[in-house]
C-alpha positions as CSV (number, residue, x, y, z in Angstrom):
1,M,82.4,63.1,123.9
2,K,82.5,66.9,123.6
3,K,80.1,68.6,121.1
4,I,81.5,70.3,118.2
5,N,79.7,73.4,117.1
6,S,78.2,73.6,113.8
7,N,80.8,75.9,112.2
8,K,83.7,73.5,112.7
9,K,81.4,70.5,111.6
10,R,80.7,72.3,108.4
11,V,84.3,73.3,107.8
12,M,85.4,69.7,108.5
13,R,82.7,68.2,106.1
14,N,83.5,70.6,103.3
15,R,87.4,70.0,103.7
16,T,87.1,66.3,103.8
17,K,84.9,66.4,100.5
18,L,87.4,68.8,98.8
19,K,90.3,66.4,99.7
20,K,88.5,63.5,98.1
21,V,87.5,65.4,94.8
22,N,90.4,67.5,94.3
23,V,93.4,65.1,94.5
24,D,95.7,67.1,92.1
25,R,94.5,70.4,92.8
26,F,95.3,73.1,95.5
27,R,92.9,74.4,98.1
28,I,92.3,78.3,98.5
29,T,91.4,79.7,101.8
30,V,90.1,83.2,102.4
31,S,89.9,84.5,105.9
32,K,88.0,87.7,106.7
33,S,87.7,89.8,109.7
34,L,86.4,93.2,110.4
35,R,89.6,94.9,109.4
36,N,91.9,92.4,107.5
37,I,91.5,89.9,104.6
38,S,93.9,87.1,104.1
39,A,94.1,84.5,101.6
40,Q,96.2,81.3,101.2
41,I,96.9,78.5,98.8
42,I,97.3,75.1,100.6
43,D,98.7,71.8,99.1
44,D,96.6,69.0,100.8
45,K,98.9,66.4,100.1
46,I,101.8,67.7,102.2
47,N,99.7,69.9,104.2
48,K,101.6,73.2,103.7
49,T,100.8,76.6,102.7
50,I,102.5,77.4,99.5
51,I,101.5,81.0,99.0
52,S,99.7,83.6,101.2
53,A,98.7,87.3,101.0
54,S,97.3,89.5,103.7
55,S,96.2,93.0,104.2
56,N,98.6,93.2,107.1
57,E,101.6,93.3,104.7
58,K,103.6,96.6,104.6
59,E,103.0,97.2,100.7
60,I,99.3,96.6,100.9
61,K,98.9,98.6,104.3
62,K,100.1,101.7,102.5
63,V,97.1,101.6,99.9
64,K,94.0,103.2,101.7
65,K,91.1,101.5,100.0
66,N,87.9,100.0,101.2
67,K,87.6,96.5,101.6
68,T,86.2,95.4,98.2
69,E,88.9,97.0,96.6
70,L,91.2,95.6,99.1
71,S,90.2,92.1,98.3
72,K,90.7,92.7,94.6
73,I,94.3,93.8,95.3
74,I,95.1,90.6,97.4
75,G,93.6,88.4,94.8
76,E,95.9,89.9,92.2
77,I,98.8,89.7,94.4
78,L,98.2,86.1,95.3
79,A,97.9,85.3,91.6
80,K,101.2,86.9,90.7
81,R,102.8,84.9,93.5
82,A,101.4,81.7,92.3
83,V,102.4,82.5,88.8
84,E,106.2,83.3,90.1
85,K,106.1,80.2,92.1
86,K,105.0,78.0,89.3
87,N,108.0,79.2,87.1
């Protein structure tokens, strides 16, 4: 049996707990690298990404900001897209 590293164990443990508790909710994941930030809203019932926003998109790349301001912009864009998708 292969040994799973502690990061993957933690991610899987948290994900299984969230799937048990949040039956009718969506899950938000945020990935951060040294240069880029991306966020997704995921529906665990059908295992699909509903909405995503990333700093790699054209309209966001035009804005020259530091990472904190960039993360705020991505959060706002993700929220706008979620509201549009809901309606």
